[in-house]
C-alpha positions as CSV (number, residue, x, y, z in Angstrom):
1,X,-73.8,-112.4,-215.0
2,X,-74.8,-115.9,-213.8
3,X,-74.5,-117.1,-217.4
4,X,-70.9,-115.9,-217.6
5,X,-70.1,-117.7,-214.3
6,X,-71.6,-120.9,-215.7
7,X,-69.6,-120.7,-218.8
8,X,-66.4,-120.0,-216.8
9,X,-67.0,-123.1,-214.6
10,X,-67.5,-125.5,-217.6
11,X,-64.6,-127.5,-218.8
12,X,-62.8,-125.9,-221.7
13,X,-62.0,-128.3,-224.5
14,X,-60.5,-125.9,-227.1
15,X,-57.3,-124.1,-227.9
16,X,-57.5,-120.4,-228.3
17,X,-54.8,-118.8,-230.5
18,X,-54.2,-115.0,-230.5
19,X,-53.7,-114.7,-234.2
20,X,-55.0,-111.2,-234.8
21,X,-51.8,-110.0,-236.4
22,X,-50.7,-113.2,-238.2
23,X,-51.3,-112.6,-241.9
24,X,-50.9,-116.2,-243.2
25,X,-53.5,-117.5,-240.8
26,X,-55.9,-114.6,-241.5
27,X,-55.5,-115.4,-245.2
28,X,-56.4,-119.0,-244.8
29,X,-59.5,-118.2,-242.8
30,X,-60.5,-115.5,-245.3
31,X,-60.1,-118.0,-248.2
32,X,-62.4,-120.5,-246.3
33,X,-65.0,-117.9,-245.7
34,X,-64.9,-116.7,-249.3
35,X,-65.4,-120.1,-250.8
36,X,-68.4,-120.7,-248.5
37,X,-70.0,-117.4,-249.2
38,X,-69.4,-117.5,-253.0
39,X,-70.5,-121.2,-253.3
40,X,-67.4,-122.2,-255.2
41,X,-67.2,-125.5,-257.0
42,X,-65.5,-128.1,-254.9
43,X,-65.7,-125.8,-251.8
44,X,-65.8,-128.8,-249.4
45,X,-62.6,-130.2,-250.8
46,X,-60.9,-126.8,-250.9
47,X,-61.9,-126.1,-247.3
48,X,-60.8,-129.5,-246.1
49,X,-57.3,-128.9,-247.6
50,X,-57.3,-125.3,-246.3
51,X,-58.2,-126.5,-242.8
52,X,-55.2,-128.9,-242.9
53,X,-53.0,-126.0,-243.9
54,X,-54.5,-123.9,-241.1
55,X,-53.5,-126.5,-238.5
56,X,-50.0,-126.8,-239.9
57,X,-49.6,-123.1,-239.8
58,X,-51.0,-122.9,-236.2
59,X,-48.2,-125.3,-235.2
60,X,-45.8,-122.5,-235.9
61,X,-47.6,-120.1,-233.5
62,X,-48.0,-122.2,-230.4
63,X,-46.5,-119.3,-228.5
64,X,-49.8,-117.4,-229.2
65,X,-51.9,-119.9,-227.3
66,X,-54.0,-118.3,-224.6
67,X,-53.5,-119.9,-221.2
68,X,-55.8,-119.0,-218.4
69,X,-54.7,-119.1,-214.7
70,X,-56.7,-122.2,-214.0
71,X,-54.8,-125.1,-215.6
72,X,-55.6,-128.8,-215.4
73,X,-53.1,-131.6,-215.7
74,X,-54.5,-132.2,-219.2
75,X,-53.8,-128.7,-220.3
76,X,-50.3,-128.8,-218.9
77,X,-49.6,-132.0,-220.9
78,X,-50.9,-130.4,-224.1
79,X,-48.8,-127.2,-223.7
80,X,-45.7,-129.1,-222.7
81,X,-46.1,-131.5,-225.6
82,X,-46.5,-128.6,-228.1
83,X,-43.4,-126.9,-226.7
84,X,-41.4,-130.1,-226.8
85,X,-42.3,-130.8,-230.5
86,X,-41.6,-127.2,-231.5
87,X,-38.2,-127.2,-229.8
88,X,-37.0,-130.7,-230.7
89,X,-38.3,-130.9,-234.2
90,X,-38.1,-127.3,-235.5
91,X,-37.6,-128.3,-239.2
92,X,-39.0,-130.9,-241.6
93,X,-41.7,-132.0,-239.1
94,X,-44.1,-133.0,-241.8
95,X,-41.7,-133.8,-244.7
96,X,-42.1,-137.2,-246.3
97,X,-38.8,-138.6,-247.4
């Protein structure tokens, strides 16, 4: 178990979403994996666009973010910023007019 303790003590620079039951996100991930495995034409372009769609969809599910008990000021800032954007700009966040 010393390896696990080492991993736990390291700084975590990622966001972990619990998206096991969210079909649109699963679909986007499945599409990315399928294009890689089947070596589709333009797979890099398709996956870049799909990744953008994935990030836009994840913005809808910020409530599924995993938050451990140990929080840094940086993590607090990220979570409060995400909650602020979601509550104050619920619609048309990425619409170009």
